[in-house]
C-alpha positions in Angstrom: 61.6 128.4 77.7 63.1 125.4 77.1 64.6 122.4 79.7 68.0 121.3 79.6 66.8 117.9 79.0 64.3 118.8 76.3 67.2 120.4 74.7 70.0 117.9 75.2 66.8 115.7 73.9 66.3 117.9 71.0 69.9 118.1 70.4 71.0 114.2 70.0 67.7 113.4 67.9 69.5 115.5 65.0 72.8 114.3 65.9 71.9 111.0 65.0 70.0 111.4 61.8 73.8 113.1 61.5 75.4 111.5 58.2 78.3 113.5 59.9 78.3 111.1 63.2 78.4 108.1 61.3 80.2 108.6 58.1 80.5 107.8 54.2 78.1 104.8 54.6 75.9 106.6 56.1 74.3 108.7 53.1 73.6 105.4 51.5 71.5 102.7 54.0 70.9 99.6 52.0 69.6 96.1 53.4 66.8 96.0 56.4 67.4 96.1 59.9 69.4 92.6 61.3 66.7 91.7 64.3 69.7 91.4 67.2 69.3 91.5 71.0 71.4 94.2 72.7 72.1 93.8 76.2 73.8 95.7 78.9 75.4 94.9 82.0 78.0 96.8 84.8 78.8 93.3 86.6 81.1 90.9 84.5 81.8 88.1 87.3 78.0 87.5 86.1 78.8 87.4 81.8 82.5 86.3 82.7 82.1 82.7 81.2 80.1 84.2 78.1 83.2 86.7 77.1 85.5 84.1 77.6 83.5 81.3 75.8 83.3 83.8 73.0 86.4 85.4 73.5 87.5 81.6 72.0 86.0 81.4 68.5 86.3 85.4 68.3 88.2 88.3 66.5 89.5 90.5 68.7 93.4 92.2 70.0 94.8 90.2 73.5 93.2 93.9 75.3 90.2 92.5 74.7 90.5 89.6 76.5 88.5 88.8 80.0 91.5 88.5 81.6 92.9 91.8 80.2 90.1 93.9 81.0 89.4 92.3 84.6 92.8 93.6 85.8 92.3 96.8 85.3 88.9 96.9 86.3 90.1 95.2 89.7 93.3 97.7 90.0 92.3 100.3 88.0 89.5 101.0 86.6 88.2 100.6 90.5 90.3 103.8 91.4 89.5 105.6 87.9 85.7 105.9 88.6 85.6 103.7 85.8 82.3 101.7 85.6 81.9 98.8 83.2 79.2 99.0 80.9 79.2 96.0 78.1 76.9 95.9 75.5 76.4 91.6 74.0 74.6 91.5 70.9 72.9 88.3 70.2 71.0 87.1 66.7 69.0 83.9 67.4 70.4 83.6 69.8 74.3 83.2 69.2 76.6 86.0 70.8 77.5 88.4 67.2 79.2 91.0 69.2 80.8 91.7 72.7 81.0 95.8 72.8 83.3 96.7 76.4 82.9 100.1 77.3 83.3 101.9 80.3 80.6 105.6 82.2 83.6 108.3 83.9 80.4 109.8 86.0 82.8 112.7 86.9 83.0 113.9 82.5 79.8 111.9 81.8 81.6 110.3 79.1 81.9 106.8 77.8 85.1 105.4 76.6 86.7 101.9 75.8 86.6 100.1 79.2 91.2 100.1 79.5 91.3 102.4 77.7 94.0 103.9 79.0 96.1 100.5 78.8 94.9 99.0 75.9 97.0 100.0 73.3 93.7 98.7 70.6 90.7 98.9 71.5 87.8 97.9 70.2 84.5 95.3 70.2 85.0 91.1 69.9 83.1 89.8 66.5 81.7 86.9 65.4 84.1 85.2 62.8 81.6 85.5 60.5 80.7 88.8 61.2 81.4 90.6 58.5 79.4 88.5 56.6 76.4 88.7 58.7 76.9 92.0 59.2 76.8 94.6 56.5 78.2 98.1 56.9 74.2 100.2 57.1 73.1 97.2 59.2 75.8 97.9 61.6 74.8 101.8 61.5 71.5 100.6 62.9 73.1 98.4 65.4 75.4 101.0 66.5 72.2 103.3 67.0 70.5 100.9 68.3 73.8 100.6 71.3 74.1 104.3 71.6 70.4 104.6 72.2 70.1 102.2 75.0 73.9 103.7 76.1 71.4 107.2 76.6 68.8 105.9 79.0 70.6 103.7 80.9 73.3 106.3 81.2 72.6 109.9 80.5 75.6 110.3 79.1 76.9 113.3 77.4 79.5 112.4 74.5 80.9 109.0 73.5 85.1 108.6 72.9 86.4 106.1 71.5 90.1 106.2 71.0 93.0 103.9 69.3 90.8 101.2 67.3 92.4 99.4 64.8 91.3 99.6 60.9 91.3 95.9 61.0 90.0 93.4 64.0 91.4 89.8 62.9 90.8 89.1 59.1 87.9 91.6 59.3 87.3 95.4 59.1 86.2 97.0 62.1 82.9 98.4 61.6 83.8 101.2 64.0 86.0 102.0 61.6 82.7 102.8 59.3 82.1 105.2 61.9 83.2 109.4 61.5 86.4 108.5 62.5 90.0 110.4 62.8 93.2 109.7 62.8 94.7 108.9 66.1 97.9 110.8 66.9 100.1 108.0 66.7 100.3 104.4 64.7 101.5 100.8 66.1 104.1 99.2 63.4 104.6 95.5 62.9 106.6 93.2 61.1 106.4 89.5 60.4 108.2 86.6 61.1 109.5 84.6 58.1 112.3 81.9 57.4 114.7 81.7 61.0 116.1 84.0 63.0 119.1 84.6 60.7 118.1 84.9 58.0 115.5 87.0 59.1 118.3 89.5 61.3 120.4 89.9 58.2 117.5 91.0 56.3 116.7 93.7 58.7 120.3 94.6 59.9 123.7 95.8 58.3 126.7 93.4 58.3 128.3 96.4 60.0 124.8 97.2 62.2 125.2 93.5 63.4 129.2 93.3 64.4 128.2 96.4 66.4 125.5 94.2 68.4 128.2 91.3 68.6 130.8 94.5 70.6 128.0 96.4 72.5 127.2 92.0 73.9 131.1 91.3 74.5 131.6 94.5 76.2 128.9 94.2 78.5 130.4 90.7 79.2 133.5 92.4 80.3 131.4 94.2 82.9 129.9 90.5 84.1 128.6 87.4 83.3 125.8 88.2 80.7 122.8 85.9 81.1 119.2 86.2 79.6 116.6 85.1 81.2 112.1 84.3 81.7 110.6 85.3 85.3 109.5 82.4 86.2 107.6 82.1 90.2 106.5 85.2 91.9 109.5 86.0 93.4 111.3 86.3 89.9 108.7 88.0 88.4 108.3 90.4 91.0 112.2 90.7 90.9 111.5 91.6 87.0 108.8 94.0 86.9 110.4 96.0 90.0 113.4 96.2 87.8 111.3 97.1 84.6 109.4 100.0 86.8 112.7 101.3 88.3 114.4 100.9 84.4 110.9 103.3 83.8 110.6 105.1 86.1 114.5 107.0 85.0 113.1 106.8 81.9 109.5 109.0 82.3 112.2 111.6 84.2 114.4 112.0 81.4 112.1 112.4 78.4 109.8 114.8 81.4 106.5 112.7 80.2 104.1 111.6 83.5 105.3 107.9 85.1 102.3 105.5 84.6 104.0 103.6 88.1 103.2 107.3 89.7 99.5 106.6 89.8 98.0 103.5 92.3 97.3 99.8 90.9 98.9 100.6 87.9 102.3 97.6 88.6 99.7 95.7 90.6 97.6 95.6 87.3 101.2 94.3 85.6 101.5 91.1 88.4 98.4 90.3 88.7 98.8 90.0 84.4 101.9 88.0 84.9 100.8 85.7 87.9 97.0 85.0 87.9 96.1 81.2 86.9 94.6 82.2 83.8 96.3 85.8 82.6 100.4 84.5 82.5 99.4 82.6 80.0 99.4 85.5 77.9 102.6 87.6 79.0 106.2 86.9 79.1 108.9 89.4 82.0 112.1 88.3 80.9 114.8 90.8 82.1 118.8 90.9 81.3 121.6 90.6 83.8 124.9 91.7 84.1 126.8 90.4 87.0 124.0 90.8 90.0 122.5 94.0 87.9 119.6 94.1 85.7 121.1 95.6 82.6 117.0 95.4 80.7 114.0 94.5 81.5 111.1 93.5 78.9 106.7 92.6 79.6 105.7 91.2 76.9 102.6 89.8 75.3 102.1 86.2 73.8 98.9 85.8 72.3 97.1 84.6 69.0 100.6 84.0 66.8 101.7 87.1 68.0 104.6 88.8 70.2 103.2 92.0 71.5 106.4 93.9 72.5 104.9 96.4 75.0 106.7 97.9 77.7 111.1 97.5 77.5 113.4 99.2 79.8 117.1 99.5 80.1 119.6 100.2 82.1 120.7 104.2 81.2 123.4 104.0 84.0 126.7 102.0 83.2 125.5 99.7 81.2 123.4 101.9 79.0 126.6 102.9 77.0 126.7 99.5 75.7 122.3 99.1 74.7 121.3 96.4 76.5 117.7 97.5 75.3 119.0 97.0 71.5 120.1 93.2 72.9 116.8 92.5 74.9 115.1 93.2 71.6 117.1 90.8 69.6 116.7 88.4 72.7 112.6 88.9 71.9 113.2 87.9 68.4 114.7 84.9 68.8 112.3 83.9 71.7 109.4 84.5 69.2 111.4 82.5 66.4 111.5 79.7 68.4 108.1 79.3 69.3 106.7 79.7 66.1 105.1 83.0 66.4 104.6 84.8 62.7 104.3 88.6 64.0 105.9 91.0 66.8 103.7 93.8 67.3 105.4 96.9 68.4 102.3 98.1 69.3 101.4 101.9 69.6 104.1 104.5 69.2 106.2 106.4 66.6 109.5 105.9 68.2 112.3 105.8 65.7 113.5 101.9 66.6 110.7 100.7 64.6 110.8 101.9 61.5 114.7 99.8 61.3 112.4 96.5 61.5 108.4 96.6 60.7 107.2 96.1 57.6 103.5 96.8 58.3 101.7 99.9 59.4 99.3 99.4 61.0 96.7 102.8 60.7 94.9 103.8 64.4 91.8 105.6 64.9 89.2 107.6 67.6 86.0 108.2 67.2 83.9 110.9 69.3 79.8 111.6 69.5 78.1 114.0 71.8 74.3 113.0 73.0 74.2 116.4 74.3 75.0 120.3 74.1 77.7 120.4 76.6 78.7 116.8 74.9 79.8 118.7 71.2 81.2 121.6 73.0 83.4 119.6 74.8 84.3 117.1 71.6 84.9 120.2 69.8 88.5 122.2 71.3 89.8 118.3 72.0 89.1 117.0 68.4 91.5 120.8 67.5 94.2 119.8 70.4 93.9 115.4 68.9 94.3 117.3 65.2 97.7 119.6 66.0 99.1 116.8 68.2 99.2 114.2 65.5 100.3 116.6 63.0 103.6 116.9 65.6 104.2 113.6 65.9 104.2 112.8 61.7 106.3 115.5 61.5 110.3 113.8 62.8 112.1 117.3 62.6 109.4 119.2 64.8 108.9 115.7 67.4 112.7 115.7 67.5 112.7 119.5 68.5 109.7 118.8 70.3 111.1 115.6 72.7 114.3 117.7 73.0 113.0 120.6 74.3 110.7 118.5 76.9 113.9 116.6 78.0 116.1 119.8 78.1 113.2 121.3 81.0 113.3 118.2 82.3 116.6 118.0 82.8 116.9 121.5 84.6 114.1 120.5 86.9 115.9 117.3 88.0 
């Protein structure tokens, strides 16, 4: 009788040889293997210096910076039983890539480190990675990485979500694996010319007139002040205003409130006040009189403003669109600082379509190491495909949102 370990090992061997796991390019592997030295790390502090030094010269997103992921681990990952397993690949002594994974023992699953708060997931890549590593060679490296992880952790599956098709100026090598479209896409717009020219190009004269009217109506309720939070007291006040606004919004929409979970407030406060991480953050709000009308937690990274979390007062002030006025302020903030891109990040909210000029495709990859993992992946793939079909159909998605809001209203 075949033992579980033997069966799983044979299952893994068969799966590892299956081109479906690696995508189309695996069917025609060419070129010899690249001599890459792989090391596995479960202590971020031990690799902090190497990570930070590589990060400065690597292609990555802000969500793969050491500051972001180490803060996630301190405040959230430790509570959610997520164990860091970071794979570093070196070629001829120099770091070629960093793959920040996490192992979740309860589910026997490997995913991206910090995925619950990372809008984009992926590796950090040397800027010349594309010139040095062909897609075929990446497949061989990925096979070595999988074997390293499997021997150390004994996981059942690898589940990698929200991977952009490019990292910096390079194609994301993980998108050469067998991937499926993520539930949502992401939206960006180039900040060209000056603010007034950009604004006039994006918004009609009637819409701009309406924006001015909203601001006048807000001013009738009290002095309108746009401010960037500086100093811990102001940062805490602004963050708490944002959390209050988001909590009300989540309840209205009938979706889970991440700020109900332990560690999330602490994470954002740590990012905004940390000695090194504060440089990445921009926390701002609109006050009308003594009341916070809107608040925003953004990130600034390599010429891009990342519009991460925004909320507005849904009471009497909400009638005058403080949220839309806040967005205009964030655009102006980005222009004043010479930023080149405004990133609305993940999500298919309708307002983004009024501004964006490029759409970033995001992808997921899931592969099983054992039969148990395969049984988990199959229904998960079906569920994600269904969610994406709903999200990408404006009529169906609108009906789902309205129904969810109605149910939430009845519960309240």
